[in-house]
N, C-alpha and C positions, 0 to 999 in steps of 0.2 A: 505497498502498500502505499502510494508515493502520489497520489493525490488530495489529501488534508494537507499539505500546502505547496505554493506553488506563485513564481510571481510572472505578471502577464500587463507587459503595456503599462511600465512605471504602478504599477498597483502587487501589493502583494496580499493572494488571498490564502484565507484560514477556515479549516473546517470548522462548524462553532462544534467543539466534541460535549455542549454541556445539553446540547437536542439528539446525544447517537445514544440508541440506534434506529429511534422513527423516526428521524427527520435528518435531512444532509444540506446544510445550510451554510452557505460560506460567507463567513464577515471579512469586506474589503478596507483593508487595510491603505491608506494615502497619504497617513502622517507620522510625523513621530507621535502624537496623542493615541493617534488609533493602535498603534502597537502594543503602547502604556499600556490600553485601556482591555487588551486581547488581554494581554499578561496576569494583568491584577485580578480581573473580574472570569478566571480562568476559561475563558474561550479554549486556548491551547493548555496543556497541562504539561506536565514529564520532564526531568530537569533535561536531557538534550537539547527537545524540540525549546523548552525556553530560552535558549542557546542561541540557538539558532533564529528563532524569532527576532529574538533581543538586535543578530547583529543584523540582517534585515531595518532592525527600525533607529540602527545609527546611521544604514546608508540614508534614508529617506527623510530621517534629521538633518544628515546635511545635505540634500537636496534640494529641501524648502528654505535654508538659512543662504545658501551659495543661491538662490532664485530669486530671493527677497533684496541680500544685501549684496551682493557678486564677490562675495568672499566668506572665505570662513579660518573665525582663532581656533588655537587648542583652547583656548577657555570657551570655547560656543560647544566645542566637540566633548569636555568634562561634562558639562551642564548635560549636554545628552547623552551620557551615559548616564551620570549619576541620577537620573529619570526614571530610569531605565531599569535601576539600580536598588531601587528602593520597591521595587514592585512585587519580588519573588527572595527574600534576603536568605534565604536556606541555599537555596539550589546553586551549586558552584560552579556552575557548565554557565550558569550567566554570567559571571563575573569573570572568567576566561573566554567568553564572548567578545566580551567586551575591550578588556585589556587588548587579545589580539586585533580588535578592531581600532582602536586609539594606536599601536603600532603601525598598522598599516596605513595610517594614517601619516603618523610620523617619517614616513620613509619617502611620500611622495606630496607633503606638504599642499601648496595653493596650486598646482600643475591646470590648466585647464581644462586633464582630463579625470582631474581626479572625482569627481564620484561618479567616475565607471569603476572607476579604479577599488574604490570600498563597495563598490555591489556586487563588484566582481570576489573580492574577498566574500561579504558574505554568500554568496553563493557556495566557493569553494567551502567554506565550512559546509553549508549545506549538506553536498556532495559526498565529501569526508567521515563524515558523522554516517552516512550511507553505510559505505565500504567498511570502516571503523563498526559497525552493526556487525556486518556481515563477518567479519574476520573473527571477533568472537563469538558469535555465536558457531562457529566451526569449529572454534576450539572446546567452545563450553558443550556442544552436542558429544563428545567424546566423553563427558562424564556422565551421561545420560544412559542406562539400561535397559535393552531388552522391560516390553512386560514394566517400567514403574510407572506408578501412581505420585507425581509432582505435584506440589501445591505451590499456590501465588498466590500477593497479593500486591491490590490496588490492578495499575496495567504499566508495564515498564514493554508495552509491544510497538508496534510501528507508529501508533498514534502517541507516544511518549518521545518519539523521537524525529529522525530526519527520512527516517524510511527501514522497517525490516526489525528492527527493536534488540531490546538486550534481553530478559532474563525474557519475552515470551519470542524471540531472535532468539536463543537455545533451543527453544523447547521444538519449534517450528523446525531447524539445522536437523535433532535430532530425528522426527515427520519426517523429512525431503528426503532424508539416508535409511527410510524402511524404518524404522524403529517403532514398533507398538507399543504407543503410552497413552496414559489418559492423563487427562488435568484435574485436578482441583482448585476451583478459585472463588477468591471470596469476595464476597459482594462489596463490601470497603465503605464504608459506612465514612462522611455525611454523605458525598457529592453519588455513593454506586459506581465507583470507577472499576473496578472486578466485573458489579453484573451489566453497564452500559456498556463498558465497553473493552475488559475483557473476552467477557464470554461473547459475546461478538464477535470479536477476530480469531478467538480460534475457532470459532464456529466454521466460520469463510473460509477459513483453511481448513478442516475436515477432522479437524482434531479435535477425538472424546473429551468433550469439558463437560463437569458438572461443578454447579452452584451452590455456595453453601452460605452463609451466614458468619459474620468474623467470629462469634463465640462457638465456630465449629473446629477450630482448632485444635486446640485439647482433648477432645473424644479424638477427632483422625488419629493423634498423635498414638494418643492413650491404647487407641484398635490397632494400632501397624496397621494404619490402612495408610499408612503414607510412607514411598521410600526414598523422596529426595523430597525440600523445599530449596525453591527459585526467587529471589525480587530482585528488584531495579536497586537503582540509589538514585540520592539526591547529594550528597556529600561525602566524602572519606577521607581522615585525617591519617595523618604521618601516621599515625601506629594502625590503623582500618578501623578505627573505630566509625558508625556509618550511622549515616540520618537518610530513613528511608520514610515510606507515608505511616504515618499511626496506626499503631497495631503491630509493627513488625518485631518491638520487643516482646513481645504476649507470645508471639508466634516463634519466638529464637528459645523462649526457653522454653516452652515445650518440644520445640526439637534436641534441647541439649540434653535436655531431661529425658530423653526417651532413645538416645542416639542415634538421631535421623539427619545428615545432609545437609546442613544450610549454605545456598553459594548465592555471592552476591554477583550478580551481572551487571559493567559499567565501563565504559569507556576511560579512558586516561584521564580525560578531560574531565572525571566526576573525584578525582583525590585533589586534594586540595595541600600543597604543600606546606604550605603557612600556615597549617595548626596542628598541632602537638598530638592531641585528641577528642576525644569528640565530648567534653565538658566548656571548649571554646567553638562548639557548632553552633550559629543563630539557628533558635527554634521559632518557627512564625507562625502565631495565633494569629489568627482570622475571628470576625465576631461569628458567636456564637446563634446569633440567624440564621446562622446556615443547619444548624444542628438542628433545629426546630424543624427546617424543612425536609420530602423529601417528593424532591422534581419542585414544584407549586404548589404543593401541599404541604398547610399546617398540621404536624402531629402532635403538638400539647398545646395549651394556653398561651396564649400570644406573650404576656407578661412570666411566663415561668426563663429564670435566668436557664444560659446555658453558656459553654467555652466550646472552644475550639482548634488543639493542635493540629497545625495539619503534616509534623514531625517527631515521632521519637528518635531515639540513639542507640543503634545494636551495638555493645561493645565487643571488641574486635574477638575476646575470647569464645563469643557461641559463634562464630564464624570458622567453616568449615577451609569455602576455596574465595578465593576474587577470580570471576573472571572476564578478562578483558582483551583490546586485540592484539597485543603483542605476549599474552598466551596466561596461562594459570598461574596463580601465585597460590603457593602452598604457606603455609609459618615456617621459621617466624615471620609474620608482617610485615614489622616494619623494617627488614634487610632488606625485602627485598620489593615494597614503595617504593625506599629510597631511589632505589636502581631504574627505579620509571619514573623519574625526574631527571637523573642523571645520563641515558640512555641518549 
């Protein structure tokens, strides 16, 4: 699936993931504000995709300023990046992409074709992400055995990336290799990204998928109904502590207790070389209103208080392996993650 994000005639077109799987509606971003809003309001989500969309947002922001002023300064680019950086603070791919776009601007300065160069850089980030997903998925498929039942949480498929997917990419690659596997997808409250997106993606691929409420993970692990667990990630610290969709921490405790391999699939851009451990990872808290609704339907009294943390942190000691486009990372994680940044 690559049609969920594309550039056409000066416009970034994004499939509105809030309406899936029942409606396919595209949001057309023609300005920096349009892009920032689409990230903030979760028209799109998924750490790799957030980074890609932000890169296009920088290109659009630069085009706007050049069109109005005739030139652009470093301070203008900094302002663009700060605006985008405030949208989703946990996903490090966002800041990785913004830094890469700033560096690209620094190399080309105010050349006449600078806006085109910046757009080309955003497109390169997009294409590279798809290639990296395919590579990490091929590595990860080697860890999947014939007959495995695999549990996954949230959505780490093509919709969360430039295309193909990370955790779901591994599952897809194993399926394409002819391995007979089954997938258990958690519904993933409050946005039901597992029910709406993961189950839909797997169903389209012809992969055997069963949907369960989030609170079934413990029972399924206890009953030996799960062979492996695989998730994506939004930020990975230098020691291997991993931020992922809220609820991941509870699942990993079940996996650890019942000796079930727990795999994290993520591109190298998700590893944060500036953070030593998970205690330094900023955890986004969204408005509690989002918890009180299932779609557009209020499920509790409007006056009831609610809180919604988007992510939690899984300590590295509970993780079995990381899967990246550079290969499988085994323990000690800190030693081998360090090598990712020096390669």
